N, C-alpha and C positions, 0 to 999 in steps of 0.2 A: 843330386844323386837319387836315382830311383831304387827303392827297396823292392827287390824281386823275391817272391815267395818260392820255395822249392817246387820243382815240377812234381806231378803226381807220383811218378816212379821213385822220387827221392823222399817222399813223406815218411816212409818207414825208417829211413836212415837218419834224418836230421829233424830237429825241432827248433823253431824260433823262440828265443827268450830275450826279452828286452831288459837291459840293466842300466842303472844310473851310476855314474862315477863322479868323484870330485873332479873339478875342472883341471887342477894341476896333474892329477893322475891320468886323466884322459889325454891331456895335451902331450905328456911324456910318452904315453903309449903310442899315440899317433905319430909322433916324431920318430920313435924307434921303428915303427912299421915302415915309414917312408924311407928312412936311412938304410934299412936292411932289405927292403922290398919283400918282407914277409907280411902277409895279410894280418891285420889286427885280429881277426877272428881266430887265426891259427894260434896266436899268442894266448888268447883267452881260453881256447880249448886246452892248450898245454898247461895253463895255470889251474884249470879245473882238474885235470888229470893229476897234477902234483898234489892238490888238496885231498883228493880222494885217496891217493896212495898214502899220504901222510896219516890219514885216519883209518887206514886198513880196509877201505871199501873196495871190493873187487867188482869190476865192471866187465861184463861179457863183451867180447869183440863183436862188432857188427857182422851180420851175415853178408857174405859176398855172393853177388849174383842170385838169380832166382830161377 
């Protein structure tokens, strides 16, 4: 699998972050992603949003279009 960096126009919208997981956690997440056909990254973004919400951190919505 080739890891593609975001295109120049997307650089203000998204930032790459590498994260290590315990193997069982990673395997379970990959399985869930494959079974549901929801990208693993989407589950990770959802999890981050849940943690931020839990701790009362407000995140501004990304700007749409330029």
